[in-house]
C-alpha positions as CSV (number, residue, x, y, z in Angstrom):
1,X,17.3,-28.0,-29.0
2,X,14.0,-26.4,-27.6
3,X,12.8,-22.9,-27.5
4,X,12.8,-22.4,-24.2
5,X,16.8,-22.4,-23.6
6,X,16.7,-19.6,-26.9
7,X,14.3,-17.8,-25.4
8,X,15.7,-17.4,-22.1
9,X,18.5,-16.3,-23.4
10,X,17.0,-14.1,-26.1
11,X,15.3,-12.2,-22.8
12,X,18.7,-12.3,-20.8
13,X,20.4,-10.3,-24.1
14,X,17.1,-8.0,-24.1
15,X,17.6,-7.1,-20.9
16,X,21.2,-6.1,-20.4
17,X,20.8,-3.9,-23.8
18,X,18.2,-2.2,-22.0
19,X,20.2,-2.1,-18.9
20,X,23.2,-0.2,-20.9
21,X,20.5,1.9,-22.8
22,X,19.7,3.3,-19.6
23,X,23.1,3.4,-18.3
24,X,24.4,6.2,-20.4
25,X,27.7,4.4,-21.2
26,X,29.0,4.3,-24.4
27,X,29.0,0.3,-25.3
28,X,32.7,0.3,-24.9
29,X,32.2,1.2,-21.4
30,X,29.1,-1.1,-20.5
31,X,30.5,-3.8,-22.2
32,X,34.3,-3.6,-19.6
33,X,32.0,-2.2,-16.4
34,X,30.0,-5.8,-17.2
35,X,32.7,-8.5,-18.3
36,X,31.3,-8.5,-21.1
37,X,32.5,-9.2,-24.6
38,X,32.1,-6.0,-27.5
39,X,31.9,-8.2,-30.3
40,X,29.0,-10.8,-28.7
41,X,27.2,-7.4,-27.1
42,X,27.3,-6.2,-30.9
43,X,26.1,-9.2,-32.5
44,X,23.4,-9.5,-30.3
45,X,22.4,-6.1,-30.7
46,X,21.9,-6.2,-34.2
47,X,20.1,-9.3,-34.2
48,X,17.4,-8.1,-32.0
49,X,17.1,-5.0,-33.7
50,X,16.7,-7.1,-36.8
51,X,14.1,-9.6,-35.2
52,X,11.8,-6.4,-33.9
53,X,12.3,-4.2,-37.9
54,X,11.2,-8.0,-39.1
55,X,8.2,-8.0,-36.5
56,X,7.0,-4.4,-37.2
57,X,7.3,-4.6,-41.1
58,X,5.4,-7.9,-41.2
59,X,2.5,-5.7,-39.0
60,X,-0.9,-5.2,-40.4
61,X,-2.1,-1.7,-41.0
62,X,-6.2,-1.4,-41.0
63,X,-7.4,0.2,-44.0
64,X,-10.6,2.0,-43.7
65,X,-12.7,2.1,-47.4
66,X,-15.0,4.9,-47.7
67,X,-17.6,5.2,-50.2
68,X,-16.6,7.5,-53.4
69,X,-18.6,10.6,-52.8
70,X,-20.4,11.5,-56.6
71,X,-18.2,14.1,-58.6
72,X,-21.3,16.1,-59.8
73,X,-24.5,16.5,-57.9
74,X,-27.5,15.1,-60.0
75,X,-30.8,17.1,-59.8
76,X,-33.8,17.2,-61.6
77,X,-35.5,20.2,-62.6
78,X,-39.4,20.0,-62.7
79,X,-42.0,22.7,-63.8
80,X,-45.2,22.7,-62.9
81,X,-46.8,26.5,-64.7
82,X,-44.4,29.2,-64.5
83,X,-42.6,27.4,-61.4
84,X,-39.1,25.6,-61.7
85,X,-38.5,23.6,-58.8
86,X,-34.9,21.6,-59.1
87,X,-34.9,18.1,-56.8
88,X,-31.4,17.1,-56.2
89,X,-30.4,13.1,-54.9
90,X,-32.0,12.0,-51.6
91,X,-34.7,14.6,-52.0
92,X,-38.4,14.0,-49.3
93,X,-40.6,12.3,-52.1
94,X,-43.5,12.8,-50.0
95,X,-43.0,16.5,-49.9
96,X,-42.2,17.1,-53.3
97,X,-45.4,15.1,-54.1
98,X,-47.1,17.6,-51.4
99,X,-45.4,20.4,-53.4
100,X,-46.7,20.2,-56.7
101,X,-50.7,19.1,-55.7
102,X,-50.4,22.7,-54.1
103,X,-48.7,24.6,-57.3
104,X,-51.2,22.9,-59.8
105,X,-54.1,24.2,-57.5
106,X,-53.0,27.8,-57.7
107,X,-51.5,27.5,-61.3
108,X,-55.1,25.5,-62.9
């Protein structure tokens, strides 16, 4: 058996179920009005729901991995004469060098 007839039949039942849901009728009343077996309708409704649920359960979910943030801030305390400078990670080394040069000139 090829997939085309199965696909066509599935599409037909998907449309019937969509029509039923849009009708606002009970399942029994809709089946009676449309000449469809109540039990056959229930079979297809469950089968298509199960296929949809299976597809939903097999979906990939995007995951974003973030770099862990440090638990504490690492710092360095520099003393030049009577002056103390606290330097945190990510500091500007050029600026620190200039500040130390100025402090040395004024301390000496």
